[in-house]
Phi, psi and omega in degrees: 000135180288160180297328179295313180292324176298318178295318178295324177296319178295317178297321178295317177298320179298313181295322179297316179298319179294321178296319183293327183262353187304305182289311181301314182289318179299317178292323179297316179294328175298316179293323179302315187267004174243354181294146178261358181262145179246133177288158181300318179298320180294320178299324178295321178296315180299324180292320180295317182271000177058048179250140175269107185293344180270350182265124177271163190238147168293157185299327179292322177292319177300314179295322177298322177297316178299310183292317181296314179298318181293321179296314179297323179296317178299313181298314181298314183292324177297311181295323179298320178291321183290331179264016182307321179301340180269352185266154175292162178056036179268341176055030178075016183267146177231159181240123179291155182302318181297317178294319180297318179297309182297317183291321179300312179294320184300312184282330178289327180273008180067021179274309178064031171294137182233115179257033183209169176266105190304315185288351178249354185242314186267132172279170185292327180293317177296319179299315186277312185277340182253292188290316181294321177300317179293331175301323178286305191284331177293322174293323178297325178296313178300319179296319180297317181296320179297319180293321178298317178295321179297318178300327183298328178287336184273324187278155182228128180051048181236148175248022182235141182245001187113196182236119183303317184293325176291314181297316179297314183293316181294318179299322181285310187283320187265338183249300189287315184297307183296320180293318179297320180299314181296314185283339172297319177294319178299317181293322175300317180297332181273354175116003176287136187283153175213094188215148175261004175284159178279333181177177179230135181279136180228159177256122181283161180303331181274006178093350179279161179253155176205172181239129175260126184294141173243161182194164172282072191281318188298318182294329177275328183297320183298310181283335175304317180275315183298321181272012184046050179268286172107346182287121183275156175273349172240153183296326180281358176058223184282007169273348181281133181296340176282341176261330187210081192283335187206181185294330179288316177297325179297314180294320179295320180294321176296318178301317182296320183285345179260336197294316182287313177303321179293312184291337179297334177294327174293317178300318178300312180300320179293320182293324180271000175082018180206099184295339178297331177298320177292323179296323178297313178299318180296322180296321178293314177304315183294319179295317178296317179298313181293322180297315180287331174297318178299316180297312183293315181298314179298316181299322183279336179264352176233061187290144172267162183104140186298315183297315181294322180293320178294323179285340180086000181191164179258072185273356177299132178081007181241149179279132180294336179286347177252314182081185185291316187296310181292330177292317178295320179297318179293315182298318179295317183288324183284332176269340173285335170259184177261034188281297179087356173292153180222143170249009174206164183270111182297337178295337180267359179293158175293170178302317181289321178296317177295324176301318180296317180293321179295313183295325176305314179289324183289342171296345186103011180051057178238023180236068006262008177085181182277180178296109182085312184296324180295318181294310183289334177291316181287332175292323175297317177297324178297322178294318178296319179298318179292325177296316178296321178296320178297322177297323184289330182253358179070040183227144176298121185289150177226152173214120181055041176081010179241129179287142183253096181262199184300315184292318181296317181290323178297314178299318180295319180295319178298317180299323181283320187275345182300310183299306180297327179296311179297317182298306187290323176294316180298313181293319179295318179296322180297325179289331183278337183283122181302136176094341182293330180289347175295342180286345181287133174265358179224145180274174169065216187297323182291323176298318177295322178299323178299316179293313181299320180296319182300312182285331174295315180297317181292314184291334178265003182057041178270296176107345176283171186210151158278094196290003178289344180269139179261113188244040184263356179281169186298324181299307182293318179302317184284310185290323177294323176298317178296319178299320178299314183294312181293320180294338179270309195269333175297310176299322179297315179297319179295320180294318180291324174297317175300317180298318179299320180292319180292319182296329182286343182280155170275138179291137179253142181287154176289147176233181180295337181269359181281130178287121179297127182266012173247014184264158174301329179298315180293319178300319178295317178297318181295312178298319178296323178295317178301311182293319183295315180299315180295318182295312181296330184275320195244349183304318178302317179291318179296327180295330179280343184247260187295327179293315177299320179293319180294328181275350183290000000 
């Protein structure tokens, strides 16, 4: 079988698996967030945080819960890293203040950017009690915000969006924990390591000895992918055989990072009382995902450069056990979501392949996006698309029975513009600061692509990297951390403000002049809006980096 057919077979198996779980998981999440019963474990959590699970919250109170919980999480994770020498299973490792600051923000914001070598810096207690815990709750926060926005479309003349603590706890306990538990066992069975030892001594072929690091990888790998987190317990991430040993584990990991964002469109349709609404969102996500997969796959199998042409492929930076097709499939899925895990080095991709991964993130990572973040991001884009449609026909725009006035459009615009503003200012400032370009390991267009990718990844809370750039100085540690925080919380605040405004409105009935939001026309408009916003914002920057490299 040719590598092309093998790759198509893997993509087909992935799509089949997603189709099979789409309705069951989507319907289950609908029941999770509409149930009136609280589990005993959940009641214990509410008692600890002193939250009344029966009391619903105003959008400002809901937002305060998100910000307060995230701030405490950053502080806790920072301190946990700094006191690592006092903790068991630290193996003599310490964490510098700059790394601790960057990592705390990174994992709390669901970015999971890593400016360090995990197996040489982090002890097992910090990995399990700090980073793995944040993999769960940071995904839970995104899921809670998406559910709050969805409720806003359903409610009429209400100033309540639900309860943040209930949504966070249920998403974590009822959705993320059980699925992660099952797939952690599956990954162990497939060969992913799960050990509390620091390493194992081996004899090299030349007779010398060395130590291969061990870690509790399987338990972190499952939630790393399921929660669209991406931070590896090894520096090579999912290219490391201890995290991703074979083609089956690779396919399962891709499935995990897509399954909740995809199934959430079903949950959305059920919550608003019309499953076709979810299908429309899913179709736009799917077309964008498939389109960028085509770009990346084509770029990697039609490499430019004399060496790559002579070799017949661009295999530099890719694992031979995966090949080009599985590497492209993983790269497209991890940048189309907010995951950031990698099974190949994106820095070694061709100019066109690197362009595809960058543009995927610049879409706003809504194809299909992260856990929760993908759903609320595409809903914001849907509001912008309806606003543009209203301008063209001279009619007040509506979406799902809610009129879109000045406040709704303003909140949506802030949510959309926050990421590119933070990204472009951060990357531009880095170029202006003397000495920052010394971090580039490559000259010209590719060096610029490395910088652009770093700030794109941070501002979009992705976490993957063109790893040729060295970002360990204070400037990069600090500014990338700030980009992660602003790229996460400004859109969340704007989305919750939008939700509060929508919930307060009375639902209006559809009329003959209402644009059907379950039609192919609306799906085309929504997809076109996503592409247009990204193109108008980022083409100049992309032209200086991956486009210039691809044309060289």
